[in-house]
N, C-alpha and C positions, 0 to 999 in steps of 0.2 A: 524315407523322406525324400522329397524332390530336391534336385540340385538347384542352387541359386543361379538364376540367369545372369549372365554377365551384363553389367550396366552399360548402356549406350548414352554418352553425355549429350545433352541437348545443346543447341547453338546459343540459346539465350543464357546469359551469364547472370548469376545472382550476386548479392553483396554479402559482406560479412557482418552487416548490421542487422538489427531486429526487423522482421517483417511486420507489416501492419496486421493487427489482430482482427478477427471476426468474433466479437464477444457474443456469447450465447446466454440468454437469460435462463437460469436454472430454477429459481424459486424465490419467494419472499423468505427472508431468513430471520429466525430459524423456521418460522411458519407464518401463516396469515393471521394468527391470533395475537402476535406481538405488535400492537398498534400504538401509534402516537408520534409526537414530534421528535424524531431522532436528531441527536446533536453531536455524535461522536462514534467512531468505530476504529479499532486497531486489531492487528493480528500479532500474537506473540510467537516466538521461535518454535514452540511445540504445536502450532497450528490453531490454538484456541482463538476464538473471535470475541473480542471485548466490545460491548455496546453500551451506549449512554443515551438516555432520554433527557430532553430539556426540562420537562415538567415532572413533579413528584408523582410517581405512580405506585410506589411500594409503601407498605405499612410497617412501622417499627413499634413494638410494644415498649412503652417507656418504663414500666415496672413499678409504678407507684401503687399505692393502696387502691386507687380508683380504677386501675387498669387502663389508663389512658393510652392512646396511640398517637403516633406522629407520622405524617406523610413524608417520605424521603425519596431521594433519587438514587435508587440502587443501580450499581453497575452490573449488568447481566453478562455473564461469561459463558460461552458455549464451546463444546468440542466441535471439531470439523463436521461431524455428522448431525449437528444441531441439538444434541442432548446437553443439558446444563452441566457445567463444571461443578466439582464437588464443593467449591467454596462460593458458588454463585447463589443469589446476588450479594454484592458487597454493599451493605447498608451502613456500615460504620468503617471508617478508615482506622484500622486497628493495628498497632505495632508497638515496639519499644518506644515509650515516651510519647506515643500518638494514640489518641482515642477521640476521634472527631466524628460526629454524626453527619452522614452524607445527605444533608438537606439543602445545601446551597445550590444555586443554578449551575447546571452542567455547561461546560465551556469547550469541551473537546478532549479527545484521546489521541495519543501518539505512542509509537513504539520506540524506545531508546535504542539508537543504533550502536551503542557501546556495549550493552549487556542484555538487551532484549526485554527489560522490564517495561512496564506500562506507566506512562505519565498521564495523570488525570488532572485536568484543569477544572477546578470547582470554585466558581465566582472569582475570588481574588487570591486563591492559593493553588499551588501545583503540588501534587502528591506523587511520589514514586512508589509503585506497587510491584511486589515480587510476582513475576509472571507465572511462577509455579504454584504459589500458595494464595495469592491475593493480599498478603500482609503488607501494611504500610511501612515502608523503610525510611522515608524522609519526607519532609514537607518544607515549602518555602512560601512566605507571604511577602511580596514587595512592600517597602515602607509606604508607598502612596496608596496601597489598597485599592487600586483600580481594577475593573473587570478585565479578566485575562482572555486571550485567545487560546487555541490549542498551542502546545509548547513543543517545537521540534528540537532535535539534537544533531550535533555532528558525530563522527565516529569515535571521538574521544570522550563522549558523554557530556559535553558542555551543553547546557540547556538554555535555549534562547526564549526569552519571554517577551510577548507583545501584548498590547492593550486594545480592547475593542473600540473605545471611543477615540474620536479624532482630536489630536493635539492636546492631550491632557496629561500625559506622563511619558517617561522614557521607556525604551525597550532595553531590557537588561539581560545579562548573561550570568549564570551560575555554573560552577564546574560539576563534575560527577559526584562530588560529595555534598552538593547543594550550597557551597560557599560562594558568596558574591564575588564576581570577577570585575564587572564594570558595565557600562552602558554600551550597547551597540548603536544606539541612536538616542539623542537627548529628548526628542519628542517624536512619537509616531505620527504619521500623516495619513488621513483617510480612515474611515470606519473599517474594521477588519474582524474576521472570524478565524482566519488561519493564515499561516505563512510557512515557508520552508527554508532550509539552509543547505549548503553544499556539504559533502562529506568532510572536507578539510576545514569547514567553518569560515572560509574566505568570502563566500557569497551569502547574503541574506536576501531571499526573494520575498519581498513584502507585497502581500495581496490585499492591500486596502481597496475594498470593492468600490468605494466611491471615487477612487482615483482612475477608474476605467482602464487599468493597466497593471502590470507587475513591475515594481521598482526593484532594480538590482543594486543592492548596497554591497560595496566591495571593500575588503581590507587585504592588502598583500600579505600581511602577517596574521590574518585571522583574528582571534580574540585578543591578541596582544597589540593590535593596531587600531587605527581609526577608520570607521566605515563611512563611505560617502556614496551617493548615488552615481553609479558608473554607466547605467543604461536604463532604458524603459522598454519592456517587452510585452508581448501579448496585448497590444493596444486594442481597446474595446472590450476586454474581458473584465467581468465583475465577479471575481471568484470568492467563495466562502468556504472552500475546502481545498487541501493540497496534500500530495503524497508522492513519494518516489516509488517507482515500480522496480522491484528486484529483477535483475537480468538485463533489461533494456536500459535501466537508469534514466528513463523518461520521467519528467515532472508532470504529474497529472493535476489539473486545475479545473474547477467547475465554473459554470455560467449560471448566474442566479436570475438575471432579468432579460427582458426582450431588447435586443440590439440588432443592428445590421450585421455585426461582425460574427457573433456566435449565437448558438441556439440555447434557449432557456432550458434549465434542468438537464444539462448534458455536461459530461466531463471530457476534457481534451488532454492529450498527451503531447508534450513538447520536448524536443531535443535541445537542451540548453547549451550544448557544445558548439552549436552553430550560431552565427550572427547574420541576420536576426534569427531568433529561434525558429526551428522547423516544426510544423505541425505534423505529427506522426500517426495519431490514432484517436479514437473517441468511443465513448459509451453513453447511450441515452437511457434515462430512467424509463421503465416500461409501465405505462399507466393502465393498460388493458391487456390482461393475459388470462389464460385458461385456468380457472380455479381448480379444476380436477387435476392439474399438473403443478400445483403449488403456486399458481399465480393469483392475481386479485384484480377485480374491476373497480378502480378508484372512482370517486365522485368527480364531477366537473369542478367543484370547489377545491378539491385536493390538487388537481392538475393545474388550476389557475394560481393557487396560493403557495405551492411547495417551494422550498429553497434547498438546494443540494449542500448539505452541511458536513458530509463526511465521506471519505474514501480510504480503503486499506486493501493491501494485497497479501496473498499467501507468500511464504518464504520463497517459493519457486516462481512467483510472478504471474502465474497462469490462472489464478482465481482472484476475483475482487469482490469486495463488499461495499455497497453504496448506502449512504444514510440520507434520508429526506426529512427536512424540518417543516413544521407548520401544516401538517396533514393529520387526518383522523384515521386513515388506513394504515396498513403495515409500514413501519418506518425503515426497514432494511431490505435490500435485494442482493442476490448473489448471482454472479456471472462467471463463466469460464471461457477460456480461449484455447482453441486447438492450434493456434499459431505458435511457432517456436522462436524463442529469443536466442540468438547466437552471439556470444561475446568473446572478443579477443583480448588476451592478456598482452599489454603493450611491451615492446622492447625485449621480448623473449623469442629467440629463434632456435628451435630444437635441432638436435643433430640427427634424429631419426623420425620416422613415422610411428605413431603410437596411438592406441585406443585403450582408454582406461575402463575398468569395471564401473558400471553405473552405480550411483549412490543416491539414496539408499537402495538396497537390494536384499530381500524382496521390497517392493514398493507399492504404494496406493495413494493417489493415482499418478503422482508425478515423480520423476527422478531426473538426476543430472548425469550427463555424459561428457567427459573431457577427452580431447584428442589433440595430437601434435602433428604439425606439418613442417617438414624440414625444407620444403621449397614451394614456390608459387605453382598454382595449377588448378585444374578443375577437380571438384570434390563432390562426392555423393555419400551421404550418411542416411541409411534407411533401416527401418524396423520390419522384421518378417515374422510371420507365425510359423508354427511347426511344419506346415505344408509348403513353406517357401514363398508364400504370398506376401507382397508388400502391404503393410497395414499403415505405415506412416513414412513420409520422406521428410527428414529433418533438415538436411542441407542438400542443395543441388545447384552448384554454380562455381564460379571462380573465387578462390581465396588465396591470400598471400601467406607466406611462411609464418608460422607462429603457433601459439597455444590457444585453444578454443574450448568453450564450455557451452553446452546446449541443454535445454530443458525439454523433456518428453512428457507430455500429458496423455495418459492412457484412459481418460475418463470414459470413453466410448467403447472400450474393449473389455472382453471377458477375462476372468482370471486364467492364468496359465503361463507356460514357458514361451518366451519370445527371443529372437535373435536380432542383433543389430550389427551392421557391417559398414565399415569405412572403406571406400574405394577412391583412389586418386588417379589422375591422368597418366602418371608414370608407371602404372601397373600394380601399385601396392593395394593389397586387400586384407583387411583384418576383421574377424568376426568374434563376438562375445555373446554370452547367454545371460538373460535376466528373467526374473520371476515376478509376475504381477499377482498380488494376493488381495482380493477384495472381501 
């Protein structure tokens, strides 16, 4: 094996924040035959992709003597490779004390940040579905029975409920047992399809698309306090889908209509830690791609009438699934990013330099690498093949002392053994081995 060449640090200094991604269209998901008005997408901790169509496209045999059938809105669940999950499609919300036919209008899917289960909004009811089996665990129907948006959660599993229609009903909170906690707002403002909340539940980012902005409702004590509008961000945005990206912690929001501020049918990433929010990244729906490579040539009617109604990320944050409503072509598209998100753990200064074993290992196609820096300086973290050639540079620049985590996506590499090396400007060099198995 060739020896690794000593790294020469470049003069240009990078940052410890996530770099802007260059998202690459992979295919219509799971393929070009899955067509229709998509209205929800979520990814569970095991990588399964949960999808929801707005209109009824599945058939359920009622079981009476006449052999009648009923059109339902099955939730279709796919493994990461696009093959159906064993319990897909979910035509009936079925579990202890729950046996509801899935025929009501689909309103959105989200992943519970507390336990990874899937929250399915179906007309006026939200269901919690076991992400491993698809079984219905809980359900909640607000007393006002208004049409719901997708229902986000904080990391404690508190579920925030919003309403589609303007000024008709309160936004509510239920805890992780689906017990009612209170209202986060007495009356929602602006027509909405989706919204998000911060990890601690202190911020509710209301995406009423007729408000032409995102309203930041804030409570200093989270669900135990009173929320009030603290700020207005992303002015000019008319968003109908929202999702946090793992790793970067960017808030992704879509643009549904033609405005001067944002491009229609495009998703934008915002850093909500800055004031005003900083625009960091974007992904555009692909209307014309090579059918021989999993793409599709949509009609002019589709491109004119589509509405971006869903976005979800893999647990590593480097794969995303988009959902488009009001079209006749394939409703979901899959993108991957070769860019690397680097995240620092705050307030932790290690006593040594360290490089952890990647996890998972073996991996396919993404894995996480943690490393510690005991002092400030220039840092290089690179991946090599068995011949000593650099196949990816994950970090290259100045970083302050602290603990870091980086995601490596090897989607474009072949199976085999690889090495990753951490080098610092004080002369420290640590190498570990990892195995990519496709």
